[in-house]
C-alpha positions as CSV (number, residue, x, y, z in Angstrom):
1,M,2.1,3.6,-20.3
2,N,0.5,6.9,-19.2
3,H,1.6,7.9,-15.7
4,D,-1.6,10.0,-15.3
5,A,-3.6,6.8,-15.5
6,Y,-2.8,6.1,-11.8
7,R,-3.1,8.3,-8.8
8,T,-0.6,6.6,-6.6
9,L,1.8,4.8,-9.0
10,R,4.5,6.0,-11.4
11,V,4.9,3.6,-14.2
12,S,7.6,3.3,-16.9
13,R,8.9,0.6,-19.2
14,N,12.3,-0.3,-20.5
15,D,13.3,-3.3,-22.6
16,G,10.6,-5.7,-21.3
17,V,10.7,-4.4,-17.7
18,A,7.9,-2.4,-16.1
19,H,9.1,-0.2,-13.3
20,V,6.4,0.7,-10.8
21,T,7.1,3.3,-8.1
22,I,4.5,3.5,-5.3
23,D,3.9,7.2,-4.4
24,N,1.2,7.8,-1.8
25,P,2.3,10.5,0.6
26,P,2.9,11.0,3.4
27,I,4.0,7.4,4.2
28,N,2.6,5.2,1.5
29,V,-0.3,3.7,3.4
30,L,-2.1,0.9,1.6
31,G,-5.4,2.6,1.1
32,V,-8.3,2.3,-1.4
33,A,-6.4,4.4,-4.0
34,V,-3.3,2.3,-3.9
35,M,-5.2,-1.0,-3.9
36,T,-7.3,0.2,-6.8
37,D,-4.3,1.3,-8.8
38,L,-2.4,-1.9,-8.1
39,R,-5.2,-4.2,-9.2
40,R,-5.9,-2.1,-12.3
41,L,-2.2,-2.1,-13.2
42,L,-1.7,-5.8,-12.7
43,T,-4.9,-6.5,-14.8
44,T,-3.6,-4.3,-17.6
45,L,-0.1,-5.8,-17.6
46,A,-1.4,-9.4,-17.5
47,D,-2.4,-9.0,-21.1
48,D,0.8,-7.3,-22.2
49,D,3.2,-9.8,-23.6
50,T,5.9,-7.1,-24.2
51,V,6.4,-6.9,-20.4
52,R,8.2,-9.9,-18.8
53,V,9.2,-8.4,-15.4
54,I,7.5,-5.9,-13.1
55,V,9.8,-4.2,-10.5
56,F,8.1,-2.4,-7.6
57,D,9.8,0.2,-5.5
58,S,8.8,3.3,-3.5
59,A,9.1,7.1,-4.0
60,D,9.6,7.3,-0.2
61,P,13.0,6.3,1.1
62,D,11.6,5.4,4.5
63,F,8.4,3.5,3.6
64,F,7.7,1.0,0.9
65,L,4.1,0.4,2.0
66,A,3.5,1.4,5.5
67,H,0.5,-0.8,6.2
68,V,-3.2,-0.8,5.5
69,D,-4.8,2.6,6.1
70,M,-6.2,2.5,9.7
71,T,-9.0,4.9,8.9
72,L,-10.7,2.7,6.3
73,T,-14.4,1.9,6.8
74,P,-16.5,-0.9,5.1
75,E,-18.1,1.9,3.0
76,D,-14.6,2.9,1.8
77,L,-14.0,-0.6,0.5
78,A,-17.3,-1.1,-1.2
79,G,-15.9,-0.3,-4.7
80,L,-13.1,-2.8,-4.3
81,M,-15.6,-5.5,-3.1
82,A,-17.7,-5.2,-6.2
83,D,-15.3,-7.4,-8.4
84,L,-13.5,-9.6,-5.9
85,P,-12.3,-13.0,-7.0
86,E,-14.2,-15.8,-5.4
87,H,-13.5,-16.7,-1.7
88,V,-11.0,-13.9,-0.9
89,N,-11.4,-10.6,0.9
90,V,-10.4,-7.1,-0.4
91,F,-6.8,-7.4,1.0
92,Q,-6.2,-11.0,0.0
93,A,-7.3,-10.1,-3.5
94,V,-4.2,-7.9,-4.0
95,G,-1.8,-10.6,-2.9
96,E,-3.5,-13.3,-4.9
97,Q,-3.5,-11.2,-8.1
98,L,0.2,-10.5,-7.6
99,R,1.0,-14.1,-6.9
100,H,-0.7,-15.3,-10.1
101,Q,0.7,-12.5,-12.4
102,P,2.1,-13.9,-15.6
103,Q,5.1,-11.6,-15.4
104,V,8.0,-12.1,-12.9
105,T,7.3,-9.7,-10.0
106,I,10.1,-8.3,-7.9
107,V,10.1,-6.0,-4.9
108,K,13.0,-3.6,-4.3
109,L,12.7,-2.9,-0.6
110,A,14.6,0.1,0.6
111,G,12.3,1.2,3.4
112,K,9.8,-0.3,5.9
113,A,6.8,-2.5,5.0
114,R,4.4,-3.5,7.7
115,G,1.0,-5.3,7.8
116,G,-0.6,-5.2,4.4
117,G,2.6,-3.7,3.0
118,A,4.7,-6.7,4.3
119,E,2.0,-9.0,2.8
120,F,2.5,-7.4,-0.6
121,V,6.3,-8.1,-0.3
122,V,5.8,-11.8,0.5
123,A,3.3,-12.2,-2.3
124,A,5.8,-11.1,-5.0
125,D,7.9,-13.7,-6.8
126,M,11.1,-12.2,-5.4
127,A,12.1,-9.5,-2.9
128,F,15.5,-7.9,-2.2
129,A,16.1,-5.7,0.8
130,A,18.5,-2.9,1.6
131,I,20.7,-3.6,4.7
132,G,20.3,-0.8,7.3
133,R,17.2,0.6,5.7
134,A,14.6,-2.1,5.0
135,G,12.3,-3.5,7.6
136,L,9.4,-6.0,7.6
137,G,6.8,-6.6,10.2
138,Q,3.3,-8.0,10.8
139,I,2.0,-5.7,13.4
140,E,-1.7,-6.7,13.4
141,A,-1.6,-8.5,16.7
142,L,-0.8,-5.2,18.5
143,M,-4.1,-3.9,17.1
144,G,-6.0,-6.8,18.5
145,I,-6.3,-8.7,15.1
146,V,-4.4,-11.1,13.0
147,P,-3.2,-10.6,9.4
148,G,-6.0,-10.6,6.9
149,G,-4.2,-10.1,3.6
150,G,-2.5,-13.5,3.1
151,A,0.4,-13.3,5.5
152,T,-0.6,-16.4,7.5
153,Q,-0.4,-18.5,4.4
154,Y,2.3,-16.9,2.4
155,L,4.7,-16.5,5.3
156,T,4.2,-20.0,6.5
157,E,5.1,-21.3,3.1
158,R,8.2,-19.0,3.0
159,V,9.6,-19.2,6.5
160,G,7.9,-22.2,8.2
161,R,5.2,-22.4,10.8
162,N,7.4,-21.7,13.8
163,R,8.8,-18.5,12.3
164,A,5.5,-17.4,10.9
165,L,4.1,-17.7,14.5
166,E,7.1,-15.7,15.7
167,V,6.5,-13.0,13.1
168,V,2.7,-12.8,13.6
169,L,2.6,-13.0,17.4
170,G,6.0,-11.4,18.2
171,A,5.0,-8.4,16.0
172,D,8.5,-7.1,15.8
173,L,10.2,-5.3,12.8
174,L,12.7,-7.6,11.2
175,D,15.7,-6.1,9.6
176,A,16.9,-7.0,6.1
177,E,19.5,-9.6,7.3
178,T,17.0,-11.4,9.5
179,A,14.4,-11.4,6.8
180,E,16.9,-13.0,4.4
181,R,17.9,-15.6,7.0
182,Y,14.2,-16.5,7.6
183,G,13.4,-16.6,3.9
184,W,11.1,-13.7,3.8
185,V,13.2,-12.0,1.2
186,N,15.6,-13.5,-1.4
187,R,18.7,-11.5,-0.4
188,A,19.8,-8.6,1.9
189,L,22.1,-6.3,0.0
190,P,24.1,-3.3,0.9
191,A,21.9,-0.3,0.2
192,H,24.2,1.2,-2.4
193,E,24.1,-2.1,-4.4
194,L,20.3,-2.7,-4.3
195,D,19.3,-0.7,-7.4
196,E,22.1,-2.1,-9.6
197,F,21.5,-5.7,-8.5
198,V,17.7,-5.6,-9.0
199,D,17.9,-3.8,-12.3
200,R,20.5,-6.2,-13.7
201,L,18.4,-9.2,-12.6
202,A,15.2,-7.8,-14.0
203,H,16.8,-7.0,-17.4
204,N,18.6,-10.3,-17.6
205,I,15.3,-12.1,-17.0
206,A,13.5,-9.9,-19.6
207,A,16.2,-10.6,-22.2
208,L,15.7,-14.4,-22.0
209,P,14.6,-16.2,-25.2
210,D,10.9,-16.1,-25.9
211,G,8.8,-18.6,-23.9
212,V,11.3,-19.1,-21.1
213,V,9.7,-16.9,-18.5
214,A,6.2,-18.2,-19.3
215,A,7.5,-21.8,-19.1
216,A,9.2,-21.2,-15.8
217,K,6.1,-19.6,-14.2
218,H,4.0,-22.4,-15.6
219,A,6.2,-25.0,-14.0
220,I,7.0,-23.3,-10.7
221,I,3.4,-22.5,-9.7
222,P,2.3,-20.7,-6.6
223,S,0.7,-22.9,-4.0
224,D,-3.1,-23.1,-3.7
225,H,-3.9,-21.4,-0.4
226,A,-7.7,-21.2,-1.0
227,D,-8.6,-23.1,2.2
228,G,-6.0,-21.3,4.3
229,L,-7.1,-17.9,3.0
230,A,-10.7,-18.7,4.0
231,R,-9.5,-19.7,7.5
232,E,-7.4,-16.5,7.7
233,N,-10.4,-14.4,6.6
234,D,-12.6,-16.0,9.3
235,A,-9.9,-15.4,12.0
236,W,-9.4,-11.8,10.9
237,A,-13.1,-11.0,10.5
238,G,-13.8,-12.5,13.9
239,L,-11.5,-9.9,15.5
240,V,-11.5,-6.7,13.4
241,F,-15.0,-5.5,14.3
242,R,-14.6,-5.8,18.0
243,S,-14.8,-2.6,20.0
244,V,-11.3,-3.2,21.5
245,T,-9.9,-3.2,18.0
246,A,-11.5,0.1,17.2
247,Q,-10.3,1.6,20.5
248,L,-6.7,0.4,19.8
249,M,-6.7,1.9,16.3
250,S,-8.2,5.1,17.4
251,A,-5.7,5.4,20.2
252,G,-2.8,4.6,17.8
253,L,-3.9,7.3,15.4
254,A,-4.1,9.8,18.3
255,R,-0.6,8.9,19.4
256,G,0.9,9.5,15.9
257,A,0.1,6.4,13.7
258,Q,0.3,7.3,10.0
259,T,2.6,10.2,10.7
260,R,6.2,10.1,9.7
261,D,7.5,10.5,13.2
262,G,5.0,8.0,14.7
263,E,5.7,5.3,12.1
264,Q,9.5,5.2,12.7
265,D,8.9,3.0,15.7
266,F,5.3,1.9,15.0
267,E,5.7,-1.2,17.1
268,G,6.8,0.8,20.1
269,L,3.9,3.2,19.6
270,L,1.4,0.4,19.6
271,R,2.9,-1.4,22.5
272,G,2.7,1.9,24.5
273,L,-1.1,2.0,24.1
274,G,-1.6,-0.3,27.1
275,G,0.4,1.9,29.3
């Protein structure tokens, strides 16, 4: 697979495993280029029966996917909207495509993932997080909105309604151990063991006899969240175009959002906007 085919992804293959490294400096924001590359990659791999497992990681040690690019406009998203699946928005489409991928999808989380980045993590079949380095958070409420890329549905399925409400409305960054305890990730592992564990698991799955992976994914199907995603989109769309949301995002960018320093404590930065 040609690395030059993607602007923001590095892709390689090895014995039935596709390794996908997200590389969108300076902090791996989930912008148009990343979403376009991810959807094109997943579409290409869906028809490739030589690949049984896809492992996602990041070129940035601090950020897996920071969050959706706060500077996006409706005009920026027009290209992605042209071929959306039925009844989902641009951001939900990424998660739904990942959830229905024929290959096993695994996230190797060694940095932070917030907002749309955290939604990508929960949409994958499995996720493993590095203790002391990984962090997950849905920070949308601090911007005056709710998650709009599937989190309200995927998280509720994974962690339960009470913890999903805590995550969405508490808007804190969860560490790897807490994310494991809640069920957001499969396991929290010592950082120095993460690569070896995920690589071993991925290659063990890829080496299974023909038909086993396909049969397992056929039997253990993702839940149908069509109605819930529609409700989520309505809730998100009812908030995202308000003037207060635009003001909060603009103020956040002015305070250092989407810079490496500002994103280290992004929750604190956003909470400080009211002060």
